C-alpha positions as CSV (number, residue, x, y, z in Angstrom):
1,M,79.0,58.2,-77.3
2,K,79.1,57.9,-80.9
3,N,75.2,57.0,-80.8
4,I,75.1,60.8,-79.3
5,L,77.9,62.3,-81.8
6,S,76.4,60.5,-85.0
7,S,72.6,62.2,-84.6
8,L,74.8,65.8,-83.7
9,K,73.3,68.4,-86.2
10,L,74.4,71.5,-86.7
11,S,72.7,74.2,-88.4
12,L,74.0,77.7,-89.4
13,L,72.1,81.1,-89.1
14,H,74.0,83.7,-89.3
15,T,78.0,84.5,-90.2
16,G,80.0,87.9,-90.8
17,Y,82.5,90.6,-89.1
18,A,81.1,93.3,-87.7
19,K,83.2,96.6,-86.3
20,L,81.5,97.3,-83.2
21,D,81.9,100.8,-80.8
22,H,80.6,102.3,-77.3
23,H,76.8,101.8,-79.1
24,W,77.1,97.8,-78.5
25,S,75.5,98.0,-75.2
26,F,72.8,95.1,-74.4
27,N,71.3,93.8,-71.6
28,D,68.8,90.6,-70.6
29,V,69.8,88.9,-74.0
30,V,68.5,85.6,-74.4
31,S,69.3,83.5,-77.1
32,P,67.4,80.4,-78.7
33,F,70.2,79.6,-80.3
34,S,74.5,79.5,-79.9
35,R,76.7,82.0,-80.6
36,L,80.7,81.8,-80.8
37,F,82.8,85.3,-81.2
38,L,86.4,85.9,-82.4
39,I,87.9,88.9,-81.7
40,A,90.3,90.2,-84.0
41,K,90.9,93.8,-82.7
42,G,90.1,95.4,-79.1
43,S,87.9,94.3,-76.3
44,A,84.3,94.2,-74.5
45,K,83.0,92.8,-72.0
46,L,80.0,89.6,-71.6
47,Y,78.5,89.6,-68.1
48,Q,77.0,86.2,-67.9
49,V,75.1,84.4,-63.9
50,G,77.8,85.0,-62.1
51,Q,80.7,86.1,-64.2
52,D,82.3,88.8,-66.0
53,I,84.3,87.7,-69.2
54,D,86.7,90.1,-70.9
55,L,86.4,89.6,-75.0
56,E,90.0,90.1,-75.6
57,A,91.6,90.3,-78.9
58,G,93.0,86.6,-80.0
59,N,90.5,84.8,-78.4
60,M,87.4,82.5,-79.5
61,Y,84.6,82.6,-76.9
62,L,81.4,80.1,-77.1
63,I,77.6,81.6,-75.8
64,P,75.2,79.0,-75.3
65,K,71.7,79.2,-76.2
66,N,69.3,80.1,-73.1
67,V,72.0,81.9,-71.4
68,L,71.1,85.2,-70.0
69,N,74.4,87.4,-71.2
70,D,74.4,91.6,-71.1
71,Y,76.7,93.1,-73.9
72,H,79.5,95.8,-73.4
73,C,81.9,97.5,-75.5
74,P,83.5,100.4,-73.9
75,V,85.3,102.0,-76.7
76,Y,85.5,99.7,-79.7
77,H,86.2,96.3,-81.4
78,E,85.9,94.0,-84.7
79,Q,84.9,89.9,-84.3
80,F,83.8,87.2,-86.5
81,Y,80.8,85.9,-85.7
82,V,78.5,82.9,-86.0
83,S,75.3,81.7,-84.7
84,F,74.1,77.9,-84.8
85,F,71.3,75.6,-84.0
86,D,72.6,72.2,-82.3
87,E,70.6,69.4,-81.8
88,V,71.9,65.6,-80.8
89,E,67.9,64.3,-80.3
90,T,64.4,65.7,-80.6
91,G,65.0,68.8,-78.0
92,L,68.7,68.0,-76.8
93,S,72.0,69.9,-77.1
94,I,75.4,68.9,-77.4
95,Y,75.4,70.9,-74.0
96,D,73.8,67.8,-72.2
97,F,76.4,65.8,-72.9
98,K,79.7,67.6,-72.8
99,D,81.6,70.0,-70.5
100,F,82.6,73.0,-72.1
101,D,85.4,75.7,-71.8
102,Y,83.8,78.9,-72.8
103,A,87.1,80.9,-73.9
104,V,90.4,79.5,-75.8
105,K,92.8,81.1,-77.7
106,A,92.1,81.9,-81.5
107,T,94.4,79.9,-84.0
108,P,95.3,81.0,-87.4
109,E,93.1,78.0,-88.4
110,D,90.1,79.1,-86.2
111,Q,90.5,82.4,-88.6
112,A,90.5,80.9,-91.6
113,L,87.6,78.8,-90.9
114,F,85.7,81.9,-89.5
115,K,86.6,84.0,-92.8
116,R,85.7,80.7,-95.2
117,L,81.9,80.6,-93.4
118,I,81.9,84.5,-94.2
119,E,82.6,84.0,-98.4
120,M,80.4,80.6,-98.5
121,H,77.4,82.4,-96.8
122,P,78.0,86.3,-97.7
123,D,73.9,86.8,-97.0
124,R,73.7,85.6,-93.4
125,S,75.6,88.9,-91.9
126,I,73.9,90.9,-89.7
127,A,73.0,94.5,-90.5
128,N,71.9,95.1,-86.9
129,S,74.4,94.9,-84.0
130,D,71.5,94.3,-81.6
131,P,71.6,91.2,-80.5
132,K,67.6,91.0,-79.5
133,R,67.7,91.7,-83.0
134,H,68.7,88.7,-83.9
135,F,65.4,87.4,-83.0
136,E,63.9,89.1,-85.9
137,E,65.4,86.8,-88.5
138,A,65.9,83.5,-86.0
139,T,61.8,83.5,-85.4
140,S,61.3,82.1,-89.1
141,L,63.6,78.9,-88.3
142,L,62.4,77.5,-91.4
143,T,63.9,80.4,-94.0
144,F,67.2,79.4,-92.2
145,E,66.6,75.1,-92.5
146,N,65.1,76.0,-96.3
147,K,68.4,78.0,-97.0
148,N,70.8,75.4,-95.8
149,E,68.3,72.5,-97.2
150,Q,69.3,74.7,-100.6
151,L,73.2,74.6,-100.7
152,T,75.4,71.6,-102.8
153,T,75.7,68.7,-101.4
154,S,79.9,69.7,-100.8
155,S,78.6,73.1,-99.4
156,Y,76.3,71.7,-96.9
157,L,78.9,69.2,-95.5
158,E,81.8,71.9,-95.4
159,T,79.1,74.3,-93.2
160,M,79.0,71.4,-90.9
161,G,82.6,70.2,-91.3
162,I,83.3,74.2,-90.1
163,L,80.8,74.6,-87.4
164,A,81.9,70.7,-85.8
165,V,85.8,71.7,-86.0
166,L,85.0,75.3,-84.1
167,L,82.5,73.6,-81.4
168,S,84.9,71.4,-80.8
169,R,87.9,73.7,-80.0
170,F,85.4,74.2,-76.5
171,I,85.0,70.3,-76.0
172,K,87.0,69.6,-72.0
173,H,85.9,65.9,-72.0
174,S,83.3,64.1,-71.8
175,N,80.7,63.5,-69.4
176,V,79.6,60.5,-67.9
177,V,76.5,59.1,-69.8
178,E,75.3,56.4,-67.5
179,L,73.5,55.9,-64.6
180,D,74.3,52.3,-64.1
181,S,76.0,49.4,-66.3
182,K,73.1,47.1,-67.3
183,G,70.0,47.1,-68.9
184,K,68.4,50.2,-70.9
185,N,70.3,52.6,-68.2
186,H,72.0,55.3,-70.0
187,L,71.4,58.9,-69.5
188,Y,71.5,59.4,-72.9
189,D,68.2,57.8,-73.2
190,V,66.7,58.7,-70.0
191,L,67.4,62.3,-71.5
192,V,66.4,61.5,-75.0
193,H,62.7,59.6,-73.6
194,I,61.9,63.0,-71.3
195,A,62.8,65.5,-74.5
196,E,60.3,63.2,-76.7
197,N,57.4,62.8,-74.1
198,L,57.7,66.9,-72.7
199,D,54.5,67.0,-73.0
200,E,53.4,64.1,-71.3
201,N,53.0,63.6,-67.2
202,L,56.2,62.6,-66.7
203,T,57.4,61.6,-63.2
204,V,60.2,60.1,-61.6
205,E,58.8,56.5,-61.1
206,E,58.3,56.4,-64.6
207,L,61.7,57.3,-65.5
208,A,63.1,54.6,-62.6
209,H,61.2,51.8,-64.1
210,Y,62.0,52.7,-67.5
211,C,65.4,52.3,-66.4
212,H,64.9,49.6,-64.8
213,L,66.1,51.1,-61.4
214,S,64.4,51.8,-57.8
215,V,62.8,55.3,-57.8
216,D,65.7,56.2,-55.0
217,H,69.0,54.9,-56.9
218,F,67.5,56.4,-60.2
219,S,66.6,60.0,-58.3
220,R,70.6,59.8,-56.6
221,S,72.1,58.5,-59.9
222,F,70.1,61.0,-62.1
223,K,71.5,63.9,-59.1
224,Q,75.0,62.9,-59.3
225,K,75.7,63.0,-63.3
226,M,73.3,66.1,-64.0
227,G,74.0,68.1,-60.8
228,M,70.1,68.1,-59.8
229,R,67.0,65.8,-59.5
230,P,65.1,64.8,-62.1
231,N,61.9,66.4,-61.6
232,K,64.2,69.9,-61.4
233,Y,66.0,68.7,-64.8
234,I,62.1,68.6,-66.3
235,Q,60.8,71.8,-65.3
236,Q,64.1,73.2,-66.8
237,Q,63.5,71.3,-70.1
238,R,60.1,72.5,-70.1
239,I,60.7,76.3,-70.0
240,K,63.8,75.8,-72.2
241,R,61.2,74.2,-75.0
242,A,58.7,76.7,-73.9
243,Q,61.4,79.3,-74.9
244,L,62.3,78.5,-78.3
245,L,58.5,77.9,-79.2
246,L,57.9,81.5,-78.2
247,L,60.6,82.8,-80.0
248,T,60.5,80.3,-83.1
249,T,56.6,80.0,-83.5
250,D,53.4,82.2,-83.5
251,S,51.8,79.9,-81.2
252,S,49.1,81.1,-78.5
253,I,50.9,81.2,-74.6
254,P,48.7,78.8,-73.7
255,Q,49.3,76.5,-76.8
256,I,52.6,76.4,-75.6
257,A,52.2,75.8,-72.1
258,Q,50.3,72.4,-73.2
259,K,52.8,71.6,-75.8
260,V,55.7,71.5,-72.9
261,G,53.6,69.6,-70.5
262,M,52.2,72.7,-68.2
263,G,48.6,73.2,-69.4
264,N,47.5,74.5,-66.0
265,L,48.3,78.2,-67.7
266,S,48.8,80.1,-63.7
267,Y,51.9,77.5,-63.1
268,F,53.6,77.7,-66.7
269,S,53.5,81.5,-66.3
270,R,55.0,81.6,-62.8
271,T,57.3,78.9,-63.4
272,F,58.5,80.3,-66.5
273,K,58.6,83.6,-65.0
274,K,60.3,82.2,-61.9
275,I,63.6,80.7,-64.1
276,T,63.7,83.3,-67.0
277,G,63.2,86.6,-64.9
278,A,60.3,87.3,-67.2
279,S,56.6,86.6,-68.1
280,P,56.2,84.5,-71.0
281,G,54.2,87.4,-73.0
282,N,57.0,90.0,-71.8
283,F,59.7,87.2,-73.0
284,R,57.9,87.0,-76.0
285,K,57.7,91.0,-76.7
286,Q,62.1,91.2,-76.7
287,K,61.7,89.9,-79.7
288,N,58.6,92.0,-80.8
289,S,59.3,95.5,-80.0
290,S,62.1,95.2,-82.5
291,I,60.4,94.6,-85.3
């Protein structure tokens, strides 16, 4: 677990305070980054697959990346907001290793941390409240990386620390991160291997051999820990990587299909639409249409 947390990188994108009315109503929002809301006044609604969430004053909410959301404000609300990228290894996320609550009671200390981020980064606010417009800036990840690299050492560490503290407020407990008790059988190692080789022809047999387990033993253990078979997990990770590349690079769709190990363009497009509900081209247009 220490290895996982020691590699955690949190990169600030946006932070600010917004006063929003009934015009804050947007459907089918998918972001390659996570969001934090602290509702200061009023209320709003968040709709995710299978659940409706009331955004209520005095609470703080975590919206993970790559999750389809609808946002609606019936009348009026005010919110502190933060958006950020997270990474623990190449292509992996803290969400792969931790269980989260997605709504918690906000404390005065939480609000003070949001205010401190805004004070430190007054140029990171969002002029347009449409979440889809946030892609306009998020597509230039390099811009944000450059901004973060230009921070003083103390500002960088303080920003990282604040993001880590706010994110920690939502963590319930550790997931079990081992497939077995001997050798190179850690789930962490397997997920890193998958993430680093998504452009390759990954097979269950190869992964089982990597862990020194039989195929059946590996598949059963993987499903027990991750809730799905290895092949399904690999497919989902390929599509998540494709979403990120579609929104943050100018690579062509065939190039992206190759980069995520799905060189058959027809198969890639079918799988992408099955998982996300949109074709790769239409998914990218969600961003381009607002620029």
